[in-house]
C-alpha positions, 0 to 999 in steps of 0.5 A: 499529524505534523507540519514539516519545514524546509530551511536554508540547509535544504536550499544548500543541498539543492544547489549542491545537487544541481552541480551534479544533476542535469537540469531538465524542463518541466515537461521532461521532468514529468516524462523522465524514464526512471530506473536510475541506479545512482547512489543516494546523496549523502544528506541529513537522514532527518531531512524530509520535504514540507507538506503544508499541513496536509496531514495535520488533522486525523482522518476522522475530522473531514472524511468525504467522498470525492467525485474523482474516486472509483471512476476507473476500470481495472484490467485483470489477468487470469491464467491457470497452469499445472503446478508440475509444469510450472516447476519445470518450465517456469523461470524463478528469480532470486527476488521471488518472481516467476516467469512462464509462457503459455498459449494466448488462449489460456490467458483471459483479460477481464475488466473490473470496476474500481470500488467493487470486490474482484473475485477470482472468476470460475467461468474459465475452469472448464477449459482446464478439464485435462488437469482434473486430478493434478495440482494447479496454480491460478493467477488472478491479478491486475495487469499493471502489477505484472509483466505481460508480454504478448508475442503472437500466439503466446503470452509471457507473464512475470509475477510474484510466486506469492500471488499464485493460488495453489490447489490440489486438484480442479475439484478443490479449485472450483469449490474454494473459488466458488465459496470465496465469491461470497466474501465481501469485506467492503464497507461504504465508509469508515463508520463513526465509533459511538464511544470515541468521537471528535467532540470527546477527543477535542478536550485534549488536542495539544496532548494528543498531537504529540502521541505519534512516531514516524520513520521516513524512508525517502527517495531523495531528489526523486532519483528512482521515480517510484510509481508503485509500492506494495506490502502487507498489514496484519492487525495482531492485538487488541484490548480495551477496558473502557478507554476512549481513543482513536488508534491509527497504524499507518503507512503514509505515502507522500507523493510528488506534489507537496499537497498529495498523499495516500495513507494505508491505515489500520484503525483499531476502534474502541469497540474492538472492530478493526478497519483497514482503509485508504485515505487520499489527500489530493490538494487538501481534499480528503476522501476514503475510496476504500474501507474494509472491516477485517475484525474477523479476518484470519490472515494478513492483507496485501496492500498495493499502490501504483500510479498509471498514465493520467495520472490515476492512482490505484489502491488495492487490498488482496486477501491472499487466501481467497485471492479476492482483490478490493480496488479503488482508483483516484484520478488526479486532475490538477497539480499532478503527482506521478510518483512517490517521494517517501514511504513513512510508517506512522503510529498515531493516537488520540485520547479522551483524557491524558493520562488515560484512565483505563487500560488499552492496547492495540498492535499491528505487526507486521506492517511492511513495505515489500516492493517498490515499482519504477519505470525501467530505462527501456520501458516496462515495470521494474520491481526493487526492494525499498532498500534499493530505492530509498534511504532510511531516516533516523529512528523516532524519539520515544513518545508515551503511549505509542511505539514504532519499531521500523527497520530493514529486514535481511531482504531489504523490506521495510518491516514495522511493528506499531503499538498503542497502549496505556502501558507503552513507555 
């Protein structure tokens, strides 16, 4: 991973920005209400802040456990409604979200410990016996990812429509949700790959270091105070005839402090296993609070990152078929980071020998960032597409054996395809 430098040009940019942006105290800067709609400054698209080498080594070098990981409880919201009622009474927004208001007794708030799978609860299904023969929609999601407004005996909820699980009747609902409780993709840590070790790969570190491509999507000067990002990741191809390598397809989130970052990683192992995991960098301390074996998973995973007061960083995967959430937390205790400054798709490869001696190929497509979360001017969460809150840097130069293709789609999402392989030019 690479070092990044800021020079005189950045100083000039900052001085220019000061002429139009009011100065604030350190305390005000930490509590500033985001949601600005100011136009992004016209600056060099290749600009990116220095990070003091926090990502200058691949994750396999020093994976450790951090005592500040997975100490939090996460509050989930459960609700079940008739699909027919929702189609008539729900308010659908052009951004794909739906808002509905239901009696307080039909909403349940359940706390789950970070570090464990959170299955959709079936304890409350009996309360909806009147819907036995009707299609239903089930909501099961962290409260902090939703807009939840309690008003006396009613609760108004806004959520992405894609977050709802849909079933034909209550019998199917209970059967599928009970079956999903056996799912547990969690592994305690990223296991060693017996056919690819740091000792083997250390013979060619100089050559391996150049096998990376990135594209930077930046909230220049933190105008929007992005405190959450969500997206999807889909491993889509693997082949290996005997090469020894580490293949990382990533979405790197650089945070407020230059020594803080969180990476969502698809790790294609040489033995064919595929692991999705989160790497946390906090003031040079590296940990892996969440790792999952997705080798045989037949769907994409949704990924979520958000910062809450404290600040605590929450990192999650969701299986959109079973509705199961896999959660991690990290409590930032010094040099606090409250928001995201860059969203950076990254493709990286580390080889045993350069050039490679065997054919191999790994692919992740799509790996995308769909939404960014900010704090609204009047409080509460607001969701915007990445194109509304970030500016795209230049396309990466082509490097041999790796390929990153990353662009906006028609809805303003960052959609990325990442490939590593012996025949990639």
